[in-house]
N, C-alpha and C positions, 0 to 999 in steps of 0.2 A: 543572335540572331542571324542567320544568313543573310547577305547586304546581296543587292540585284539590282542593276543600272536597267530602267524602264522606261523607254523612249518611244514615242507612237509618230510615226512618220505616217503624213497625210501625202507626201509630195508621192505622184504615182512612177516617176521616172527610177525614182530611188529604190522601188520594189523590183523593177526590171534587173537594178545589178545588185543583189542581193548576196548575189554568192560571192562578189569580190570588197564585201565588207570584213573588215579587220576586227573580229569580236571582240580581241580584247584589251586594245589602246585607243581606238577612235572614240569612245565616247568617252573617257576616260581623263579626266583633269590630276587627278593627284596620283603620285609615283606606290603610294600605299594602297592601292586600290586598282594595282593593273590586273591582279589575278581574280578579280571579283568576274563573276561571268555575266555577260550582258543579254538581258532577254529582250526581245522587241515585241511588241502588240502590233496586231493590224489595224484595230481602232479602239474605242474608248471602252467598250465593254469588255472586250477581250484582256484590256490590261485591270479594269474593275476585277474582274473574274481573279487574273495574276495576283493582286495584291491580295486579294481575298484568302487564297490559296496558302501563301508563303507568310502570313502575318502570325498564324500560327506555331511554325517552324521553328526550331531551334536545333544549335550543333550540343551535340552530347559534351563536347569539351567544355561549352560553355557555361558559366557557373550561373545558378540562379542567381537574381537581384530583386530586393523590390522597392520600389520608390515612392517616395509619398509627390502627394502633387497636391497644392493650395488652390487649384481650380475648382470652383463648385460648381458645376454642370449641373445640380436640381434649382441653382438660382437663375441660370438662365430658360429652364424648361418651365419654371413657374413667372418668367419676366421681368426678372429681378436684375438687374445691370448697375455698373456702377464702375467709374473710373478710379476710385480711391485705395489704394493698395491697403489701409490699413482695416483689420479684420473685425474691430470696435464698431465700425460703420454698417458693415454689411451683419443684416439680420440672420439670424439663426434657423432654417427652413427643415423641417422632415416631413415626413408621410403622415405622423401624428397630430399633424393638427391643420385648422380651416382657416380660412378667410371668411371674415364678417362683409355685410354690404357697405361698409363706411371703411374699410380698407383693415381693421384691427385683426391680429393672426391671432386665435385664442386656440393652446393645447388642449389635447386630451387625456392629458396626463397631469398628473403635479409636477411642478417645477421643484428641480434641486436647489435648494439658497443654502447659505452658507450662515454665518451667526444671525441670530435674529437681534430685530433692533431693537433698543434699548426699550421705546415707548411700547413693544407688542410685549414685555416681558411682566409678565403675573404676579407680584412678590406676595398678595394675600392669599390666605385660602379661602375656598368657597365654605361657607357656612354661616351660622350665627357668629353677630358680632354685638356688640353696645352693650345693653340693659339686658338684650335677650342671651347674650353667651353667659351673664353672669347670674342671670335668673330665667334658665330655660321653660320652659312653657312644661307644666307636667299634663295638663288636661284641654281642653279645646275650649273652656272659659278664660281659661292665662293665656290662649296664646289668640284670644278676642281681644283681650285687653290690650295686649301690644299694641297692635292698630288703632283699636277705639280706645285712646286713652282718656284720662281725667278730664286732660282741656277738652277736648271734643266735647265727651257729656255733660260740660258746664256750661258748656256753647249753647247745646240744645236747652239743656235746662231752662236756660236764661231766659232765651226768646220766648221759652214756649210758657214758661209762666207770664210773661209780658203777654202773652197772645192770652190767657186764659185768665186774666185779668181783666182784659176788656171782654169778654164774653162771658162773665159774670154775671154783670149787669142785666144779661137777655133774661136771665132767670128768675122767678118771682118767688120771694119766699112763702112758705106754705106753713100752715099748722096742723099737727098730727091729730087733735081733736077741735072740734068747735068752740067747746068755750075754754079751750087752754088761750093765754094770753100771747105765750111766747111763739112766735114764728124760726119756721127753720127754714136752713136752704139747703137743696138737693146735694146728697156727699159725693158725686161723683164730679163736681165742679170744683173739687179743690184743687190747689196747686200740685204740682208732682217732683219728684225729687229724682237723685240719681239711679238709685237703687229700682226704683218702680220705673224708670227709661230702660232699666236692662231686661225688666221684664217683660216688656212692651216689646223689645226689639226682638225678643225669643220667640213670643208669638206669632209677630211676623215671617221669623225664617221656618216654625212649622206649618204656617201657612204653605209656604214653598215647599218642605216635605212634603206634606198631603197635597199640594197640587189643587190649592183652594182660591188661587188667584181670584178664579169670576163664581165663586162661589157665595150665597147668600151669609152674612154674618151671623144673623137669625139662626140658620143650620147646624152652624157650628157650637153652640150655647144651648140648644134645645135639650132636655130631656129624655124624649122618647128612645132613646136608643141610636140615634142617627148624627148626634155630636160628638165633641170628642171631651173626655173629661177634664184635659189638661188644660183647657181653655176655660172650664168653669171654677176650676181650682185655683186659676192663676188671677182673674181679673175679672170683674163685671162685664156685660156686654154694653153698658152706657156706659160704663168708663174707660172702656175700650175705643169706639166709638167717638165719645169727647175728645181723647189724646188723639184719635187719630186726625180729627179735625182741626186741632190746635197746635200739632208738632211745626215748630218753625226752626230755622236754621241763621237766621238774621235777623236785623234790625228793621221793622217795619215802614220807622220813620224815615230813614236814610235810602232806602232801598230805590224810591224814584230817582234819586241823583245817580245812585251807584249804577243802575240797571240802564245807563245811558253810554256808559264807556264800557260796561260786561253784562251781556246776555246773561251769563251764569253767575249773577249776584245774587239769588237768593240762598244759593248752596254753595258759591266760591271759597270761603273759609272755612268753612267744613272737610268741604274736599279739598284744598289745599292742605290743610292739617294733614290729613288723610297719606296724600301723597307724598307728604315729607318724612311719614314716619318708614314709610317703606325700605329705602336705602339703608337706613339706618342700624335695621335691625340685622339684615344678611346682605353679607358679599358674593357677587354671583361667580359664577365660573368662567369659563374661556368662552363659549360662548354663548350670546345673548342674540334676540331678534326682536324686529321692531314689526309691528301689524296692525291690523284696523279690527276692530270686531263693533258689532252693531246691536246694541241693548234693543230688545222690543218695546216699542212703547207707540202708543195710538193715539194718546190725548192729545189736548192743547200746548203746541210749545212751537215758540218763534223760530228753533234750531233744529225741528224734526227732519229726518232724514229720510230719504225713499230711494232704498240699493233693489231692483229689481231680483240682481244674483243672490239674493241672500234668503235664507229661508221665511224669516220675519217681514222682510222686506219694508217697514217702516218701523222707526226707532231713533235712538240716537247712535252717532258712529262717534266710537272712542278710540285713541291712538294709543298703544300701551307697549311699554318697552318692559317684555321679560325674558328670565333666564330659559334658556332653551332647554336644560335638562330638567328642571326643578319644577319649572313653568311658574317661580315666583315672578309678582309683580314689582317693577325696579321704578316703575313711572308711569304717568297716564295722562292723557289731556283730552277733554271733550270740544269736539267739532263745534264752534259754534253759527260757522259762515259771517262773522261778523270783521270789519275794519275799523277801530275803532275811530271816533270824531270828536276832533277839540274842537270846544267851543271857542268861538272871537268875542272877546267884549267890546265894550262901546268905545274905549279907546283905541284898541288896535282898530277896528272898524272905520275911524274918522284917518288912522296914519295909511290905512288901507286907500282911503277914497283920495287922499289929496296924492300919493303915489299914481294912483291911476288917472289923475289929472294931467299932474307934471309929466304922464307918458305919452298923453295925447296932446300936448303942446307944441 
């Protein structure tokens, strides 16, 4: 670049004697700069104009060179200043990011990372595993049996038969003929089995397929062409209604004690067994999602939720962890709006009473 010595002289007496000024050596202190021309500006505006005109001019004999500066002008523009010379303490600022209200800087593009952390590396292949891998389901029934296994069916069958035994006493025996001596009990109050429960659950699924949740049961078993043949061929209307009333998932004798600590006590054992079976049958992929869903329900329940943003508005809120790609449920929890309360025995009450007295003495 051409070098020029520029000086701004504000003395009026000096401007009158400009003709006697030596332009070559008077304002130069270095001997090597003796041949540098001296330019004089009348005021600051003139000096600034000369600087702007000469900053982009270069000699033809001078070689072009490019220098790297560690000065970060973007940090000054964004208000980030620091006196530390280390580059690690200075944040990386670019125009592809934005700053949140709490001061957090969010990047608009994906960050370039090096080697992935060991805990983020997935070594298992997504898909079936365990018993489901050795015995892959070939029909909807076999897939259903993997989740509703024999353990769950035995629990339901056991407690349902206990309830049936209590209800059988309410039905009186009858005679088929007046002259007959032997009395018979109604056939639809007999105890159930696991195979019959599967057929019963299948009819409940068919009610959902036909969208007959609010339909009268008698219309499904009627023979005038309105009913469904599969219901009449599977089970009688009296038996279906009796099983629907006697269906139980827990022991009624211990429910009052368990419900004090767990509002989900009537179905907690079956529900926990069903949830525990889910991750044992399937390996999730790289991405999973956690969200809540509202199961529509308007009956009497202590933990029924009202969410106006949902289509159903009333129901049971369930938090579910599922695979993002296949929508397979890995874990689930029903929100019961309850904090467990521990009962204090008579001995502990006396201890608390003594401690309270000592504190006030």
